[in-house]
N, C-alpha and C positions, 0 to 999 in steps of 0.2 A: 435526234435521228442519227442512226449509225450508218446510213448510206452516203453516197457521194453527192446527193442533191436533196433538197427539202421535199417533204411529202406534201402533195396537194391537199391531203386531209388535215395536215397540221402545218400550214404555211408559216406560222410565226415561230415554230420551234427550229432553232439552228441545228445544222448538222454537226457532227463531231469534228469535221474539218474546220468549219467556221469557229468552233469552240477551241481550236488550237490542238486538236488531236488527229493530225492527218493520217497517222498510221492505223487508226482505229476505224476501219471501214468494214462493217458487218452488215450483210444484206440477206434477205430471205430469197431462196431460189427453189425452183421445182425442176425435176427432171424425170424423164421416162427411161427405164432401163429394161433390159431383157436378160434372160439367163445366158451364162457363158456358153458359147457354142451355137448360139442362134445364127442361122445362115444370114450372110450379109444382105442378100436381096430382101429378106424379111425386115431386117433392121432399116434398110433404106426405104422400104414401103411404109413402115411405121413413121419414120422421120418425115417423109413427104406428107403423110396424112396429118401429122401433128402440125406441120408448118401451115397446111391449108387451114386447119382449125384456128391456129393463132393469128391468121390473117383475116379472120372473119370479124367485121366491125362489132357484132354483138358480143363475141367472146372478149375482144379487147375492152369493150365498155364494161362488161361484167367484172373483169379483172380490175379495171380502174375503180369501179364502185367499191371493190374490196380493198383498195389501197395498193394494188400491185401494178407494175408496168410489164407489158409484154415486150420481150426483147426484140430488137430489129432482126430481120432475116439473117444478117451476117453473124449474129450471135445465137443462132439456132442450128439444129442439125446434129446428126450422130457424131461426126468428127469433132465439131466444136464442143459438144457436151462431154465427150470422152476426155478431151484435153482439160476442159474446165474442171471436171470432177476430179481428175488425177491431181490437179494443182490444189484443189480444196482439201483433199485428203492429206497431201503433203504438208500444207500450211497448218491444218488443225492438229496433225500429229506432232508437229514441231511446237505449236503453242501449248498443247496439253502435256506434252513431254516435259516442257520447261516448267510447268507448274509444280511438278513433283520434285524437281531437282533440289530445292532448298528446304524441303519439308521432311527430311529423313532424320 
């Protein structure tokens, strides 16, 4: 398991951290985006609607049944996702850029 905690679906499979690879933390994430220039009130309205949906116990259960965790409210919303996404792009650009450095 490449996340920071064991999966309830595979509780006997250790995480990469437990296996001695703390720097290898790769998780699946989902996000909602809108075209550049979308008015801020619309972004906020979509963000609030998504937050309501992710707070619904049936939605949380469905995600859990599929092996996914719904993030807590502090890790949701337009501002949080924007920062998270930018960090992911920077991280993976660095990782992928490093892969080609020694292969020339």
